[in-house]
N, C-alpha and C positions, 0 to 999 in steps of 0.2 A: 504494500500500500504506500509506504514512504517513498519507494523507488519510483512508482508511477507518478506520484505528486511532483517529484524532483524533475522528471522528464518533461511533464506538462509545463512546469514553471520555466524550464530552459527554453522550450518552444515559444512560450509567451514572451519572454525577454528578448528572444531573437526577433520576433515580430515587431516588438516595440522599437528596437534599434533600427529596423528597416524603415519604420514610419518616421523616426527621427531624421534619418538620412534624406528621406523624401521631403520633409519639411524644410531642411537646410537648402536643398536644391530649389524649392519653391521660393525660399527667401533670396537666393542668389538671382533667380529670374526676376523677382520683384525689384531688386537693385538695378538690373538692366533696364526694366521697364521704366523705372524712375528716371534713369539717365535719358531714355528716349523721350520721355515727357518734357524733360528740361530742354532738350534740343528742339522739340516742337514749339515750346513756348518761346524759345529764342528766335525761331523762324518767324513766328507770328509778330514778334517785336520788330524784326527786320522789315516785315511787310508793312507794318504801321509807319516805319520810318520812310519807306519808299513812297507810301501814300502821301505823307506830309511833304516829301520832296517833290513829288509830282504835282501836288496842289500848288506848291510855291512856283514850280516851273510854268504851270499853266497860267498862274496869275501874272507872271512876268511877261509871258507871250501876249496875253490879253492887253497888258499895259504898254506893250511895245509900240513904237511909232511906225512899224512896218505896215504898209497899206496893202500889200499884195496878199489877197485872200488865199491864193494857192499855197504860198509858203506857210502861212498860218495854219492851214488845214493839214499840211504835211507834218508839221511839227506836232500838232495836236494828235494826229493818228499814231505817230511814233511813241508819244508818251502814253497813249491808251494801250498800245501793244505791250509796252513795258509793264504797265499796271496789270494787264491781263495775265502776263507771265508770273508776276509776283503773287497775284491772287490765286492762280492755280497751285503754285507752290504752297501757299498758306493753307488752301483747302486740303491739299494732299497731306500736309503735316497735321492738320486738325483731324482728318479722318484716321490717320495712323494713331494719333493721340487717343481718340475715342476707342479704337480697337484695343489699344494697350490697356486703357482704363478698364474696359470690359473684361479683358483677360485677367487683369489683376484682381477684379472683383470676384470672378469665377474661381481663381486660385485661392483667394481668401476664404470663400465659402467652402471650398474643398478642405482647406486646412482646419476650419472650424468644425466641419463634419468629422474629420479624422480625430481631432482632439476629443469630441464628444464620444465617438466610438471607443477610443482608448480609455477614456474615463469610465464608461459603462462596463468595458471588459475588465478593467482593474477592480471595479466595484463587484462585478460578478465573481471574480476570482476570490475576493475577500469573503463574500457571502458563501461561496462554495466551500472554502476552507472552514468557515465557522460551522456550516451545516454538517460537514464531514465529522467534526468533533462532536456536535450535538447528536448526530445519527448514531455514533458509537455509544454515547451515553444512553441514548434512547433504547438501543438494543439491550444494553445491560439492564436498564429498568424493566423492559419487557420480560426479560428472563427472570428477574426477581419477582415481578408481579405474577408470572406463571407459577413460580415456586410457592409464593404465598397463597395463591388460589388453590393449588393442590393441597397445601397444608390446611387451609381453611376447610376444604371439602372433607379431609380426613378427620379433623377435629369436630366438624358438624356431625359426621357419622358416629363418632364416639359419644358426642353430646346427646344425640337422638337415642342411642342405645342406653345411655345412663338414664335419660328421662323415662324411657319405656320401662326399664327395670325398676326405677323409683316408684312409678305409679302402680306397677303390678305388685310390688312388695307392699305398698300402702294398702291397696285393695285386698290383698291376701290377708294382711294383718287385721284390718278392720273386719273382714269377713269372718275371721275366727271368733271375734268378740261380739258379733251382732246379737246372738242369742242372749248373752249375759247383759249387754247394753239395754236390750228391751226389757229384760227382767228387772234390772235395777231402776230403769225409768218408770216402769209400772208401779213399783213399790215406793219410789221416792216422790214422784210428781203427782200421780193420780189425777191427771188432767181429765176433765169431764167430757171432752170431745175427741181429742187426739190420743189414741191408746198406744202408739209406738213411735219410735224415731229411727232415722237412718242417716248415715253419713255418705253423701255423694262426693266422690273424688274426681277432680278434673285437673287440667293444667292450663297455665297461662304464661306468656312470655314476659319476663321481668328483666329489662335491660339486656336482652339477647340470651337469657338463660331461662329454660323451662322450669317452672316451679309448680309444685302440687297445690291445688286449692281444695278446701274442705267446706262443704255446705251441709248444715244439719237440717234435715227436713222432718216434720211431724206428720203422722198419717192417722186417718180414721179408716180402719180396716173394713167397717161395715158399709160405709157410703163411698169408699174409694177416693176420699178427699185428701189433699196434702197441702202443706204450707211451709215456708221457711220459719224456723224457730225464732230467728232474730227479728221477724216482722210482726208476729202475732202473739208471742209469749210475753208474760210479765217478767220483771227482773228475777223474782223468786223462782218462777217456772224455768227460766233459762239457767239459773244456778242449779236446779235439780237435774236438768238435762246434761249440763257440763259435768256434774259430779257422777252421774251415771256412766258417762263415757270414760272419764278419768279412772274411776275405780274398776270398771270392767276391763279396760285395756291394760292397766298396770298389773292385773292378775295373770295376763297371758304373755307377758314379755319373755323372750328367750333368755335374757340375762336379768332376771329379777334381782333387786337389791334386798329383798326380804323385809323392807320396811316402806311405809308410805307416810309422807308429811302433809298435813292439811292445815292451811293457815286461814282461820276464821271461816270454816265451811258453812256456817249457818246464816250467812248474810242474806237478808231479805226473806228468810223463811219464817213462816208462822209456827205455832206450837205443834200442830199435827205433822207438818213436814219435818220438824226437828226430831220428833219421835220416830218417824220413818227413817231418818238418817241414822239415828243411833242403832236401830235394828239392822240396817244394811251394814254398818260398820262392824257390828258383831259378827256377821258372816265373813267379812274381809279379814278379820283378825285370825281366822283359822289357818290362813296361809302367810300372813305378813304381820309385822309389828306396825301399829298405827300410832303416829305422833300427831296430836291435835293441839294447835295454838289458838286460844280463843279468849275473848273478854265477855262472852255471852253467858251470863249467870244462869239463864234458863236452860241452855244446852248443858251447862255443867251439872245442874241438878238432875236433868234427864239421864245423863251418863251415870251419875251415882246410883240412880234407881234402877235403870233398865240395862245398863251395859254390863255384860258378863262374859268377857273373853276367856278363852281356855287358859291362857297363861297368866291371867290376872291383869291388874292395871295399877297405876300410881298417879296421884294428883300432885303436881309441882306448881308452886306459886313464885313468880318473880317478885322480889322485894326491892332490890336496889342494884346500883352499878358502881364499881370502884376501879382503881388502877389494876387490881388483881383480877377483876372480872365480875360477872353478875353474882348476886346473892339470891339463891333459890331455896325455898323452904318446901319440904315434903309435908303435904297436908294429910294424905291418905293413901294407903296401899291395900290392895286386896289380891289374895292368891287363891 
């Protein structure tokens, strides 16, 4: 590539040198034409002098005392013949001058055209060299874009496979707990119209990544009606639905921690729902330890009366906090 550019450059330089020689020759001719014009101008000046001289001669003849008209006519004809010869010389010189001027103008136009062509060719060569470098960079960028596109396609395939695996695992996991979710929901919520709930799992694109979405729907099995829990349930009923799902799914985890922590689980629950919660928690304690943090005195009393886990239970009360940590008092234990 570099060798081809060098050869092309040498050819272009040779052509430019030839054009320069041609311009020098035209300049030389221009000098000759200039000298010819000077000579024509000199000839015209001489013709003017002859004209003035002839006029003076004619004036002297007319003022002469010679009375012979033949002699006067002869002298006049001689001066007219001289004037005719000088006029012809002047006209010839003037014609040559005009031809020379036209030739000079044509040569000047040719030189200007040559200069414009050379300037355009030089500009073309500069653009060509610039484009050659840019074309090289463009090819590199095209190759990089092709590599990135191939990588994007592979990553997209992996992402799609992960998304499919993710939604399938979620559906499989929720499917295992559907029966227990419905059981806990019926015992905890006791909704007068919707007797069961279900989790619908879908996906949506979040900043280029497929994420699972979970919608909790409530059903009336007799009439075939359904609704979104978030749109038709009260806060207490939604809390019962959430507790049903959490307690059911936590009991079927592949890697269970053997304990469950509930922070104020009786929010927005009335007395009857709190009693139902205590009964369900009694069933959960058969497989897991349950830790409940609450400020609900009614729930506390209900637990003391009706909560009877197999391993017993303990009531702990937070009293204060110091640099050494919290101070907790054991109020009651039962085994």
